[in-house]
C-alpha positions as CSV (number, residue, x, y, z in Angstrom):
1,M,0.0,0.0,0.0
2,V,1.5,3.3,-1.1
3,I,0.8,6.5,0.8
4,Q,1.8,9.7,-0.8
5,I,2.1,12.8,1.2
6,H,1.8,16.2,-0.6
7,Q,2.7,19.3,1.2
8,N,3.5,22.7,0.0
9,V,7.1,23.4,-0.7
10,G,6.9,26.7,1.0
11,D,5.7,25.2,4.2
12,L,8.3,22.2,4.4
13,G,11.3,24.0,2.9
14,E,14.0,22.4,0.8
15,G,14.1,18.9,2.4
16,S,10.4,18.0,1.9
17,T,10.9,16.5,-1.6
18,H,13.5,14.0,-0.3
19,T,11.2,12.9,2.5
20,T,8.4,11.9,0.1
21,Y,10.8,9.8,-2.0
22,E,12.1,7.9,1.1
23,V,8.6,7.0,2.4
24,N,7.7,5.6,-1.0
25,E,10.8,3.4,-1.1
26,E,10.1,1.9,2.3
27,L,6.5,1.1,1.4
28,E,7.7,-0.7,-1.8
29,Q,10.2,-2.8,0.1
30,D,7.5,-3.9,2.6
31,K,5.3,-4.9,-0.3
32,E,8.1,-7.0,-1.9
33,E,8.8,-8.8,1.4
34,E,5.1,-9.7,1.8
35,N,5.1,-11.1,-1.8
36,V,8.2,-13.2,-1.1
37,Q,6.7,-14.7,2.1
38,A,3.4,-15.5,0.2
39,T,5.2,-17.4,-2.5
40,E,7.3,-19.6,-0.2
41,P,6.1,-23.3,-0.3
42,E,4.6,-24.9,2.8
43,P,7.2,-27.2,4.5
44,E,6.6,-30.9,4.3
45,P,6.3,-33.1,7.4
46,Q,9.7,-34.6,8.4
47,G,8.6,-36.8,11.3
48,L,10.1,-34.5,13.9
49,A,8.6,-33.8,17.4
50,D,6.0,-31.0,17.6
51,E,6.2,-30.1,13.9
52,G,2.4,-30.5,13.7
53,E,2.2,-27.2,15.7
54,R,4.4,-25.4,13.1
55,I,3.0,-26.6,9.8
56,P,-0.3,-24.7,8.9
57,G,-1.8,-27.6,6.9
58,I,-1.6,-30.1,9.8
59,V,-2.9,-27.5,12.3
60,E,-5.9,-26.8,10.1
61,D,-6.7,-30.6,9.7
62,M,-6.4,-31.1,13.5
63,E,-8.7,-28.2,14.2
64,K,-11.3,-29.5,11.7
65,E,-11.3,-33.0,13.3
66,D,-11.8,-31.4,16.7
67,Q,-14.7,-29.4,15.4
68,D,-16.3,-32.5,13.8
69,A,-15.9,-34.5,17.1
70,Q,-17.6,-31.7,19.1
71,I,-20.5,-31.6,16.6
72,I,-21.0,-35.4,16.9
73,E,-20.9,-35.3,20.7
74,Q,-23.5,-32.5,20.8
75,C,-25.8,-33.9,18.2
76,G,-25.3,-37.7,18.8
77,D,-24.9,-40.6,16.3
78,S,-28.2,-42.4,15.8
79,S,-26.9,-45.1,13.5
80,D,-27.1,-47.8,16.3
81,D,-30.6,-46.7,17.3
82,E,-31.8,-47.0,13.6
83,D,-30.3,-50.5,13.4
84,D,-32.1,-51.6,16.5
85,E,-35.4,-50.3,15.1
86,R,-35.0,-52.1,11.8
87,F,-33.6,-55.3,13.3
88,P,-35.1,-55.8,16.8
89,V,-33.4,-58.3,19.1
90,L,-35.6,-61.2,20.3
91,G,-36.7,-61.0,23.9
92,E,-35.6,-64.6,24.7
93,W,-32.0,-63.7,23.5
94,R,-31.8,-61.3,26.4
95,E,-32.5,-63.9,29.1
96,E,-29.8,-65.4,31.2
97,G,-28.8,-69.1,30.7
98,F,-26.5,-71.2,28.5
99,G,-29.2,-71.9,26.0
100,N,-30.0,-68.2,25.6
101,P,-26.8,-66.2,25.8
102,V,-27.0,-62.5,26.5
103,V,-26.1,-60.9,23.2
104,Q,-25.4,-57.5,24.6
105,N,-22.3,-58.6,26.6
106,I,-19.7,-60.3,24.6
107,R,-17.5,-61.0,27.6
108,C,-20.2,-63.0,29.4
109,P,-19.1,-66.5,30.3
110,E,-22.3,-67.9,28.7
111,F,-20.5,-67.4,25.3
112,E,-17.7,-69.9,26.3
113,Y,-18.2,-73.4,24.8
114,R,-18.1,-76.3,27.2
115,V,-14.9,-78.3,26.6
116,N,-14.8,-82.2,26.7
117,E,-18.5,-82.4,27.4
118,V,-21.1,-84.6,25.8
119,I,-24.5,-82.9,25.1
120,Q,-27.8,-84.3,23.9
121,G,-28.1,-84.2,20.1
122,A,-24.3,-84.2,19.4
123,K,-23.4,-86.2,16.3
124,Y,-20.3,-88.3,15.5
125,R,-19.2,-90.1,12.5
126,T,-18.2,-93.5,14.0
127,I,-18.8,-95.5,17.2
128,E,-15.1,-95.0,18.1
129,D,-15.6,-91.2,18.1
130,V,-18.6,-91.7,20.4
131,K,-16.6,-93.9,22.9
132,D,-13.7,-91.4,22.9
133,A,-15.9,-88.5,23.6
134,V,-17.5,-90.2,26.6
135,K,-14.1,-91.3,28.0
136,V,-12.6,-87.8,27.7
137,W,-15.7,-86.3,29.4
138,A,-15.6,-88.9,32.2
139,I,-11.9,-88.3,32.8
140,S,-12.3,-84.6,32.9
141,L,-15.1,-85.0,35.5
142,R,-12.9,-87.6,37.4
143,K,-15.8,-90.0,37.3
144,E,-15.7,-93.6,36.2
145,F,-18.4,-95.4,34.2
146,R,-19.4,-98.9,33.1
147,V,-20.7,-100.0,29.7
148,L,-24.2,-101.4,29.6
149,K,-24.7,-101.9,25.9
150,S,-22.3,-101.8,23.0
151,S,-23.6,-103.0,19.6
152,S,-23.6,-101.9,16.0
153,K,-26.7,-99.8,16.6
154,E,-26.6,-98.7,20.3
155,Y,-24.1,-97.6,22.9
156,E,-25.0,-96.9,26.5
157,V,-23.0,-96.2,29.6
158,R,-23.8,-95.5,33.3
159,C,-21.9,-94.2,36.2
160,A,-19.8,-96.7,38.2
161,D,-21.7,-95.6,41.3
162,R,-24.9,-97.6,41.4
163,D,-26.8,-94.9,43.2
164,C,-25.9,-92.2,40.6
165,T,-28.4,-91.5,37.8
166,W,-25.8,-90.4,35.2
167,R,-26.5,-92.1,31.9
168,V,-25.4,-91.6,28.3
169,H,-27.1,-93.3,25.4
170,A,-26.2,-93.0,21.7
171,Y,-27.7,-94.7,18.6
172,K,-27.0,-94.9,14.9
173,G,-28.8,-92.3,12.8
174,K,-31.9,-92.9,10.7
175,F,-29.9,-93.2,7.5
176,K,-26.9,-94.9,9.3
177,T,-24.5,-92.1,8.3
178,H,-23.7,-90.9,11.9
179,W,-24.1,-91.6,15.6
180,E,-26.1,-89.3,17.8
181,Y,-26.5,-88.9,21.6
182,S,-30.1,-89.2,22.5
183,I,-30.0,-89.3,26.4
184,V,-27.6,-87.4,28.6
185,T,-28.4,-87.1,32.3
186,P,-26.3,-85.3,35.0
187,H,-24.3,-86.9,37.8
188,T,-25.9,-87.0,41.3
189,C,-22.9,-88.6,43.0
190,R,-20.0,-86.7,44.6
191,L,-16.3,-87.2,44.7
192,T,-15.2,-88.7,48.0
193,G,-11.5,-88.2,47.5
194,V,-8.7,-87.9,44.9
195,V,-8.0,-91.1,43.1
196,G,-4.7,-91.7,41.4
197,H,-6.0,-94.1,38.7
198,H,-9.0,-94.2,36.3
199,R,-10.5,-97.5,35.1
200,N,-11.5,-95.9,31.7
201,I,-8.0,-94.9,30.7
202,T,-7.3,-98.1,28.7
203,S,-4.2,-98.9,26.7
204,T,-6.2,-98.2,23.5
205,F,-7.1,-94.8,24.8
206,V,-3.5,-94.0,25.6
207,A,-2.4,-95.3,22.2
208,K,-4.8,-92.9,20.4
209,K,-3.6,-90.0,22.4
210,M,0.1,-90.8,22.0
211,Y,-0.1,-92.0,18.4
212,G,1.7,-89.1,16.7
213,V,4.3,-88.7,19.4
214,I,5.4,-92.3,19.3
215,L,5.5,-92.5,15.5
216,D,7.7,-89.4,15.4
217,K,10.1,-91.1,17.8
218,M,9.9,-94.9,17.7
219,D,12.2,-95.3,20.7
220,Y,9.9,-93.1,22.9
221,E,10.3,-94.6,26.4
222,P,7.3,-95.8,28.4
223,A,8.4,-93.6,31.3
224,L,7.9,-90.6,29.1
225,I,4.5,-91.8,28.1
226,I,3.5,-92.1,31.7
227,R,4.6,-88.6,32.4
228,D,2.7,-87.2,29.4
229,I,-0.5,-88.9,30.5
230,E,-0.1,-87.6,34.0
231,Q,0.4,-84.0,32.8
232,N,-2.6,-84.1,30.4
233,F,-5.1,-86.0,32.5
234,Q,-3.7,-85.9,36.1
235,Y,-3.7,-89.7,36.3
236,V,-0.9,-92.2,36.7
237,I,-1.0,-95.4,34.6
238,S,1.1,-98.5,35.1
239,Y,4.2,-99.5,33.1
240,A,2.5,-102.6,31.7
241,K,-0.4,-100.6,30.3
242,T,2.0,-98.1,28.8
243,W,3.9,-100.9,27.1
244,R,0.7,-102.4,25.6
245,A,-0.3,-98.9,24.4
246,K,3.0,-98.5,22.6
247,Q,2.6,-101.9,20.9
248,K,-0.9,-100.9,19.8
249,V,0.4,-97.8,18.2
250,F,2.7,-100.0,16.1
251,E,-0.2,-102.2,15.2
252,M,-2.3,-99.2,14.2
253,R,0.5,-98.1,11.9
254,F,2.0,-101.3,10.6
255,G,-0.6,-103.9,11.3
256,T,-0.6,-107.0,13.5
257,Y,1.9,-109.9,13.4
258,E,-0.7,-112.2,12.0
259,A,-1.6,-109.8,9.2
260,S,2.0,-109.4,8.3
261,Y,2.6,-113.2,8.0
262,D,-0.7,-113.5,6.0
263,N,0.4,-110.7,3.6
264,L,4.0,-111.9,3.1
265,P,3.3,-114.3,0.1
266,R,1.3,-111.6,-1.7
267,M,4.0,-109.1,-1.1
268,L,6.7,-111.4,-2.4
269,E,4.6,-112.1,-5.5
270,V,4.4,-108.3,-6.2
271,I,8.2,-108.0,-5.7
272,V,8.8,-110.8,-8.2
273,H,6.3,-109.3,-10.7
274,R,8.0,-105.9,-10.5
275,N,11.6,-107.2,-10.6
276,P,12.4,-109.5,-13.6
277,E,14.2,-112.8,-12.9
278,S,13.4,-112.6,-9.2
279,V,12.2,-115.8,-7.5
280,Y,10.3,-116.6,-4.3
281,D,9.1,-119.7,-2.6
282,T,7.1,-120.5,0.6
283,Y,6.5,-123.6,2.8
284,S,3.4,-124.0,4.8
285,V,2.1,-126.7,7.1
286,P,-1.5,-127.5,7.9
287,S,-3.0,-126.3,11.1
288,L,-3.8,-128.8,13.8
289,S,-7.0,-127.0,14.7
290,G,-8.3,-127.2,11.1
291,G,-7.9,-123.5,10.3
292,P,-5.8,-121.9,7.6
293,N,-2.3,-123.2,6.9
294,I,0.6,-122.0,8.9
295,L,3.4,-120.2,7.1
296,L,6.7,-121.8,8.2
297,R,9.3,-120.7,5.7
298,A,9.8,-118.1,3.0
299,F,12.6,-117.7,0.4
300,F,13.2,-114.9,-2.1
301,C,16.1,-113.4,-4.2
302,I,16.2,-110.3,-6.3
303,G,17.1,-110.7,-10.0
304,A,19.4,-107.7,-10.2
305,C,21.5,-109.1,-7.3
306,V,21.6,-112.5,-8.8
307,R,22.9,-111.0,-12.1
308,A,25.6,-109.1,-10.2
309,F,26.9,-112.4,-8.8
310,I,27.8,-113.8,-12.2
311,Y,31.1,-111.9,-12.9
312,P,32.9,-111.5,-9.5
313,L,34.5,-114.0,-7.2
314,L,32.1,-117.0,-7.0
315,V,32.0,-117.1,-3.2
316,L,28.8,-117.0,-1.1
317,C,28.8,-116.1,2.6
318,I,25.9,-117.6,4.5
319,D,24.8,-116.6,7.9
320,G,21.7,-116.3,10.1
321,T,20.4,-114.3,13.0
322,F,17.4,-114.5,15.2
323,L,14.2,-112.4,14.9
324,T,12.6,-110.5,17.7
325,G,8.8,-110.4,17.8
326,K,5.8,-112.3,18.8
327,Y,6.6,-115.5,16.8
328,K,10.4,-115.3,16.9
329,G,12.2,-117.3,14.1
330,T,15.5,-116.9,12.2
331,I,16.5,-115.1,9.0
332,L,19.2,-116.7,6.8
333,T,21.1,-114.6,4.3
334,A,23.4,-115.3,1.3
335,I,25.9,-112.5,0.5
336,G,28.3,-112.1,-2.4
337,I,30.8,-109.6,-3.9
338,D,30.1,-107.6,-7.1
339,C,32.6,-106.3,-9.7
340,N,33.3,-103.2,-7.6
341,K,34.3,-105.4,-4.6
342,Q,31.2,-104.3,-2.8
343,I,28.9,-106.5,-0.6
344,V,25.7,-107.6,-2.4
345,P,22.8,-109.3,-0.5
346,I,21.6,-112.0,-2.9
347,A,19.0,-114.2,-1.2
348,F,17.0,-114.3,2.1
349,A,15.0,-116.9,3.9
350,F,12.7,-116.8,6.9
351,V,12.7,-120.1,8.8
352,E,11.3,-121.4,12.1
353,N,14.9,-121.8,13.6
354,E,18.4,-122.6,12.5
355,N,18.6,-126.4,12.2
356,T,19.7,-129.0,9.6
357,E,16.4,-129.2,7.8
358,S,15.9,-125.4,7.5
359,R,19.5,-124.9,6.3
360,Y,19.1,-127.7,3.7
361,W,15.9,-126.1,2.5
362,F,17.6,-122.7,2.0
363,L,20.7,-124.2,0.3
364,E,18.6,-126.2,-2.1
365,R,16.9,-123.0,-3.3
366,L,20.2,-121.2,-3.6
367,K,21.5,-124.0,-5.8
368,N,18.4,-123.9,-8.1
369,H,17.9,-120.1,-8.4
370,V,21.3,-118.5,-7.7
371,V,24.1,-120.9,-8.5
372,V,22.3,-122.5,-11.4
373,G,25.0,-125.1,-12.3
374,R,28.1,-122.9,-12.0
375,P,31.2,-125.1,-11.6
376,I,32.9,-123.4,-8.7
377,V,30.9,-121.8,-5.9
378,L,32.3,-122.0,-2.4
379,P,29.8,-121.6,0.4
380,Y,31.4,-120.0,3.5
381,Q,30.0,-119.4,6.9
């Protein structure tokens, strides 16, 4: 803004003209400084402390948010009220009780699901799942039960206390696709003391609970299994029950000894079919009880190993060792040397024990399927 001062020359004298020029120059300098300040860009945020109080853009945004918040507090937000009017909550939902949880309070204990508890109407895929659910529930309650009925269509248990009315009944569904609990009554008995053992913790139950742990570590000791069961269920089981549980884990994974012997001929047949020039032979005896035949001996040799025995030193090393298991027995082996002077297993035989008859049976098959008329073969033991 420029202000010009006009005065008569006669009144101000000779220096009045210079005074007017100086005032005009000062006003022009002030105007230029204002223009420079207006054209300077607004500083960008650098993440420094208290810079929001110095940057005009941030200050304006904060003031605007404070004003909006004050308006909302004064006027109120009716969005929740409108939702309640459009979608009214049923009156029974507001009642106390497990069946009717209070929907207004999300921290109410009524929202927590009951762990390890069997309820009426619960459905399970198999009868084994039904039995496991009852066992886990009874163990968590520290109550024992006895089985009254266990069939392909029904399963019923009662409390071990004769005076208690606790009862659980399950049946197979209408379309036989699932099992369902139809009757579940509460316990009327009371605990008289702390018991260190539980009759329903069977070896099968322990095997199912420790299945993954034992398979991950085959040499998992029974003492460690006892400790794990005590930590998880607060009961101590015997060493014999622990050992049986570990054996049942192996049966669940690898099958029983009887099934293994029964599957051996079929397995050898598949090996021979997949490996050319391989041979197998078995020897069975009739059962005295009139049942299926008893597998007594089995012999097999792999074709690739037999072909590797043609060119090197024609010497066979024969030896045997005992088998550990339910039915014991002995395994006989014939070992040779290939062209690279490496040991090659050529033939195997499973026999009842190491005697003259079983050795002769093994050597006879070695002669027919491995040696095959070669002039010089020296058996060595």
